[in-house]
N, C-alpha and C positions, 0 to 999 in steps of 0.2 A: 710545226712548220710543214708546209705543203711540199711534197716531193713530185717533181715533174718526171715521172718514170719514162715518159716517151723519149726523153733525151738519152736515157741509158739503155732501154730495151732495143733501140736500133743501133746500138754502138757496141763494138767489141774490139779489143786491142791485143796486141801481143805483149807481151811483156817481157833496161837496166844499165879502173883508170890509173893510168900511171900518174899519180899525184903525190904530193909531199906528205909523208906520214906525220900525223899530229903528235906532238909530244905528250899531251895529256891523255893517257890511255886508261886510267883507272877511274871507276865510278866514285862518286862521293859517298860518304858514310851513310849508314842508315839513319843516324840521328839528324844529319843535315837534310836528307831527302824527305824525311817524315817529321818535320818540326810541328810544333803546336799549331802554327798558322797554315801548314800545308799537310793535309791528310787526304790524298786523292782516292784511297782505297784501291780496288782492283782496276787496272788499266787494261781495257780490252782493245787489242790491236788486230785488225783484219788483214788476212793475207790470201793471195791467190796461190795455189799449190804449184809453183813453177820454180825452176832452179835459181832465178834471179832473186827470189825471196830469201836466200841463204843467210844474210846477216841477222834477220829476226830469229831464224831457227837456231843459229849458233848462240846468240845472246841468251835465249831461253834455256837451251839444253846445257850450256856451260855455266849457267847460273850467274851471268853478269848482272842481270837486272836484280836478282835476289841479293847478291852481294852489295848492291847499291841501295838496298832497302826498299825495292819496288816490287809490287805484286802485279806482274804483267801476264796477261792471258792472251795467247795467240789463237785467233778464231779463224777457222778455214771457211772460205766462200767459193762457190762454183765459178764465179767470174769477177773481174775487176769492177764491173758495173755494180754488182751487189755490195762490194766493199765501199764504193763511193756513196751508195745509197745509205749504208750504215752510218757513215760520217754525217751525212745530212740529217738523218733521223735522230742522231745523238746516241745511237746504240754502241758506237765505237768511238774511242778517243784518238785512234790513229790507224795508220796502214803500214805494212811492211813493204820492202822493196819488191819490185815485180808487178805492183798494181799499176796498170797502164796510166801513163801521164795524160793521155787523151781523155780517159775516164775522169781523172782528177780535174782536168781543164773544164770538162762539161759540168762537173760538180761546182766549180768556182763560178761558172756562168749562172747556174741555177741558184746558188747561195753565195753571193759575193763575200769575200773575206772569210771563207769557211775554214781554211787550213793553211799551214806553212810546211814547206818541204825541208826535211832534215837531211835527206840523202837521196841521190838519184843514181840510176844504174844505166850508164851509157854502153852502147855496143857499136861496133864498126867492123872493118875487115880484120882487125886483130882480136878484139873481144867479141866473140861470136854469139849472135842471137838470131837475127833475121837473115833469110836466105831464099834463093830460088832453087828448087830441086826438080829433077827429071828422072825418068826411068833409067835404070842402070845401063841398058843398051840403046838408049835413045840416040838418034843422029843429031839432036840439038846440041850445039857447041857454045852458044852464047845467048844472052837475053835477046839480042837483035834477031835471032832466028825464030822468035815466037810470033811472027806475023801470021795471023790467021789461025794460030794454034789455040787450043782450049786451055785456058790459064785459070787455075783455081786460087782462091784466097780465103781466109777465114771470114766468118760472118760479121756483119756490122759495117757502119759507114766509114770508119777509119781504115779498116783493112781494104775495102773496095777502093777508096781514094788512093791509098798507097800503091796498090797493085796497078791501077791505071796509070799513075804517075811514073812508076818504074818502066812500064812498057813504052809510054810516050817518050820518056827521056832516052830510051835505047833506040828510038827510031821506028818503033812498031806502029804502023798506021791503021791496022785492023785488029785492035784488041778484042779478045773474046773472053771476058772475065766472068767467072761464075763463082758463087760463094758456097763454101763447103767447110764443115767443121774440120779444124786442123787435125784432129785425131784420125780423120778419114783420108788425109792426103796420100799417105804411102799406099794404102789399099787401092785408092782410085787410080794412082799411077800404074800399079801392078796390073789392074784389070783393063787399062786402056781407056778408062772413062775420061781422063784428062791427059794433057801432054806435058804440063809443067804446073808448078805451084809456088806462090809466095807463101812461105811458112816460117815457123819459129822453131828453134831448138827446144827439145831434143829430137824433133821430127827427122831432121837430116841425118843425125847420128844413128838413130834407130833404123832408118831405111837402109843406110850403108851397112850396119852391122848384120842386117837380115839379107843383104845381097840383092835388094829390090830396087833401090834408088841410088842416085849420086847427087852430090851438091854441085850445081852449076855455078853458083856465085854466092859468096857470103858478104855481109855488110851492105846490102842493096839499098837500104834507106839512106845511109850515109853517102853512098856514091851517087845515086840517081835523084835524091830529093834534096840533100844538103850540099851536094856538089863536090864532095871529097870523100874518098873511100875510108880515110882515117879520121874523119870528123866524128865527134861523139853524138850519137843519136840517143837522147835521153828518153827512152821509150817507157820507163817506169820510175816510180819514186816512192820513198817512205815519207810519211807526213804525220803531223799531229794536228788536231783541231785547234783553231785559234781560241776557242772558248777554253779548252784545257790549258793552253799555253798562258793565257791571261790570268786564269784562276790559280794556276800552279807554276809560276815562273821558275822557282828553284828546282822543283821536281822535273820540269822540262829539261833543264840543263843537265841534271843527273841522268835522266833517260838518254839524252843525246850522247853523253860520254860513254855510257854502257853500250850503246849501239855502235859507237866508234870503235870500241874494243873488238867487237865482232868483225867489223870491216877490216881492221888491222890484222886480225887472225887470218882472214881469207886472203889478204894480200901477201902476208908473210909465209903462210903455210897452207896453200889452197888444197893440196892433196889430203891433209889431215881434216880440213874443214868440210870436205865433200861428204863425209859420212853422215852429216846432219841433214842431208837431203832426204835420207830414208825416214819414212814415217810422216813427213810433212808433204811429200810429193809422191807421184807414182814412179819416180826414178829409183830403181833398185838394181841389185846385182852388179853385173859387169858395167852397166850403163853409168853407175855412180862415178866411176873413175874416168869415163870417156866423154861424158857430156861436157861441152865447153861452158866456161863461166864468163859472165860479163864482168865489167869493172864497176867501181862505186866511187861517187864523189860526195863528200860531206858538204853541208851548206856553206862552210867557211873555206872550202877548197875550190870553189867555182872561180875560174878566171873570167875576164871579160869575154874572151873568145868562147868559153863554154856557155855563158849566158846568151851570147849572140846565136850560137847554133841551136840552143834550146828554143830561143825565140823564133828562129827561122822555121823550126818544125811547127810550133804553135801557129805561126802566121800561115803556113801551108794549110793547116787545119781550118783556119778561117777562110782562106781563099777557096777551099773546096766545099765550103758551107757545112762542114762538120761542126764547127763552132759558129754560133750566131753572132759573135762579136770578137774583137781582139782581146786576148788575155796576156797581161804583162807578166812575164816569167820572173823578172827581178823582184817584183812585189810579192811573189809567192815564196821566196826563200826565207827561211827562218833567220831572225836576227835577235840574238839574246838581248834582253833588256839591260 
């Protein structure tokens, strides 16, 4: 299958709920998962090393997949784009949370019917991920104060579109957006290279811990693009390839329930679950306990309002020409056979 890399190389994303706990928390037995008719072998799941990928890390390290009779390999990639490419190429059977929903949307456009979403990771003003930061002693007090200021965002079409939309919605008439690797945002603010940045956690927490930056506002995508600071921005998602789901329907159900166990662990005991960030991400030491965590919504927990907000974000991507066509979110959600 031909991979249209240009769609991904120009794209970079940031990457993740208070919902009803599902009663079925235990994975199915090894015998049911690996029956004579279903023997998937090793299941390779790609992840981007960010905090919102936590459910995959928990499920692997606590043995939930193994208990369910599944051989799951978590495969690290440098960007969500690379994870999406791996699904298209057939090298991966799935993705962990934190893989940018925009990257997955582009993959769907490139290869229609490619995957189904098992869980998404929304953020907003309560569950923190996206933010605008400034230097600690900056006189800037609101996003509206950024008129004519040098405003950085991460590389890629999605980040640029989001940054410009945030400024426009705040009434900034002279946006000066420049693209800069997220890992460089704190240093660029300290040196005076930029005045503010649209960035992603743990950047804001790291900058504050070092006494270099402060968070001007959290949940900026929900507020300025979705229109409500408490709206869920589904910026990342965990998925399985449609080919895998169709070939191994019972194994898929078993995988989903093992994944659900990990999400319930994070909801019920987030402080205990945080330890599994170590080794999978660059988050270590004191930062493990301080970095904010996003929320998670399983495929069967989406409300009509959730779907509508997810669709609103994807429609924004289409309006800004990041997506070449409309992508139907409801059709992307996993529905067990």
